[in-house]
N, C-alpha and C positions, 0 to 999 in steps of 0.2 A: 504493500500500500504506500502511495506517495505521501510526502510530508503535507501537501495541500489537502489530500483526502483525509489524513488524520486530523488536520486542523478543523476541517468541516465537521467531521464526526464528533470531535470533542467540544467544539464551541457552539455549533448551530444545533439548537434543540427543535426538532421537527414537531409540527402540531400533531395532536392525537386525540383520542376520546376524552382525555382529562380536560381539554379546552372547552368541552361542552357542559362540564359539570360546574355550573355557575354558583357562586356563593349566595346565601340568602341576603335579602335586603333588610337591614334593620336587625333587631334582636332575633335570636334563634335558640332552639333547644336541641341538644344532641342526645342521642341514645344509641345503644349498641344492638345490632340485629345480625345474627348469624356471623358473629365475629367482625362485622364491619361497623364503623362509626357512621351513623345516619343523623340527619337533622330535620327538624320541623321548622319551617319558616317560609316567608314569601320570597319567591325568586323572580327573576326577570321574565322567564317564559310564562309564569302565572299572570303577571301584569299584562303581558302581551295578549293573552287570551281575552282578558277583560277589555283591553283597548280595541282589539279586533271586533269583538261583539258590539261595543259602543259605536265604532266607526260604521259597521255594516248597518246597524239599526238607524243611526243618525242620518246617513246618506239617503237610504231608501224612504225614511220618514219625510225628509225634506223634499225628495223627488215626487212623493205622492200626496203631499199635503195640499197643494193647490192644483188639483187635477182639472184639465181643460180639454175641450175638443181639439183645439190646436195647441199641442204641447210646447212648452218652453224647452230650453236646452237641457235643464236638469231633469225634467219629466221625461223628455225623449230618451236620455241616456238610461234612466231607470226602467222605462218600458222596454227598451231594447235588451237590457240585461235580464229582465224578468222573462221576456219572450225567448231568449236564448236557452235558458234552463227549462222553461215550460215545454218548449217544442222539441228541442234536440235531445233532452235527457228525460223528459217526462212522457209526453205523448208518443214520441217515436219509439221509445223502448218499452214502456209499461203498457201502452195501448190506450186508445181513446175512451174506453169504457171505465177504466179504474184510475187513470193517471192523476186527475185533479186533486184528489185527497192527499197525494204524496208530494205535490209540487211545493208547498210551503217548506217541508223538510229538506227536499233536494235543493231548493233555492237558497235557504239559509246555510245549509252545509257547504255548498259550493263557494259562496262568497266569504264565509268564515274561514275556510281552508285557504282560499286564494289570498286573502289579506294577511293571514299569518305566514304564508310562504313568502310574500313580497316583502315582509319585514326584513328578510335577509339582505335586501339590497338598499334599504332606506338608511341614509347616513344618520348616525346617532342611535340607531337600533341595531342593525346589521347582525341579526341573529334569527335563524329560522326556528320558529316555535316548535315545529314538528320534527326537528332533529333530536328531540327528546322522545324516546320511544313510549314512555308512559302516557304522554299527551295523545299520541296517535292511537294507542290501544284503547283509550277511553272512547274515542270516536268510533272505532271499529266495533267495540262492544255494544255501543248504542245502536249502530246499524244492524248488528246481529240480532239484538232483541226485537227491533222493529220488523225486519222481514220475516223472522220466525213467528212473531206474534200474529201478523196479518195472515200468514199461511195457515197457522193453527185455527184462527178464527174462521177462515173460509172452508177448510177441509176437515176440521176436527183434529184432535191430537194424533190419533192413530193414522187417520187418513193422510195427514200432512207428512208424517215421517215415511209412510209408504210412498207417497207422491215424490218425496225427495230421494228415496233410497232404492226404489224398484223401477228400473227403466221400462218404459212402455214398449209392449210388443216383444219382450224377452221372457223366456221361461226355461224351465229345465235346470239341470245341475249347474249351469253357468251362473245362476243367480247366487250360488254360494260364494262365488268370487266377486261378483259385481255389487251385491248389496252392501257389504262392508266398505268397499271402495267408494261407492256413491255416498254412503253415510258420512264417511270421513271427509270426502271432498266437499259436500254440500252443507254439512252441519258443523263439522269440527274445524277444518282447515281454513275455510273462507275468511273468518275475521283475522286470522294470523297473517295470511298472505296479503290481505287488504291493508293491514297496518304496516307490514314490512316494506311494501312497495313505496309508500309515501315516506316513511321514516328513512329508508336507505338512500333514496334520492336526495332528500334534504340534507342528510348527514354527509354523504359523500361529496355533494356539490360544494357545501360550505367548507369542508375540510380541504378541498382542492383550492378554493380561493385563499384560504389562510396560508397554505403552503406556498403558492406563487407570490403572495404579498410579502410574507416574511422572508422567503428565500431570496426574492429580488432585493429586499432591503439589506439583507446580510451580504450579498454579493457586491452591492454598490458601496455600502458604508464600511464594511468590516474587512473585505478581501482586498487584494492588490488591485491596482487601477485597471489592469488588463482584463479583469473579470467584470468590470462595470457594464460592458455591452450585454453580457449574458444576464445580468441583473435587470437591465432595462427591458430586454426581451421577455423576462419573466413577468415584469409589470405589464407589458403589452398583452401577454397571454392572460394575465389576471383580468384586464379590462374586457377582453374578448369572451372569456368564460363567464364574467359577470352578466354580459348581455345574453349569453346562451342560457344562463340560469333563470333569467326572466321567462324564457319560453318553457323551461322545465317546470318552473313554479306554476305556471298556468296549466300545463299538461297534466301535472300530478293532481291538481285540484279537479280537473275535468275527469280524469280516469277514475279517481276515487268515487266521485258522485255517479259517474256512468255505471260503474260496477254495482253500486248501491241500487240503481234503477233496474239493472239486469237481475239482481237477486230478488228484488221485490216482484218483478215481472214473473220470474220463475215460481215464486211462492204463491201468487194469486192465479196463475194460469191453470187451465183445466187439464192439460196434459204435460207430462214431464219432458 
């Protein structure tokens, strides 16, 4: 290993999962759980959840407060946003018969996730709320309860689990293999994969941004002058990835809600 390589390894501390473990804001209480020191307290991601809820409610309240036949700019934006969720993720996926009762949930869920994702690129915040897995599993659990509850209400408890576990038109010994697989896929695994997709994208994207930002700073300010162009290149990549992250933030909110709509559609449909 070269001297330069050893210097980088010994002096530059690469970002890692510990950078996402933010300390509590204000007083906190610590306790030990399974040999690990844990704390109870208000953290930045918690405040971001409240801020996102307030922003979403406040914007759409203002957009709908003075409704008119000829909408103003704010009302127009609100109506287009509502129509996007209502039509592309409600009606087109769930179907015209059942979709309207789920639109408020899908609408609120999409913009709540989107605002929390965009927090990662807003100066002064710059932290994706859903890079903390616990936040995402809470949303996934809520979705799991909703689509299973509406399925049980429509088909009955036994009928629903048969609906989700027994493929239509299949019989014979092959069911011994298919039924457990369908049950695991449709009932057990769905909330886990739903949460992991959003969490992993937000976590990995933000970690990559930290790496290019801090790595570029180290190469420019701490290394020899000949490494400055590489550091500047790292900063340029940081900017490019930041713009790419905006697309990822939107797509992950869209995919999360789209899958929710698909799960609801499967739960209320007549055939598996």
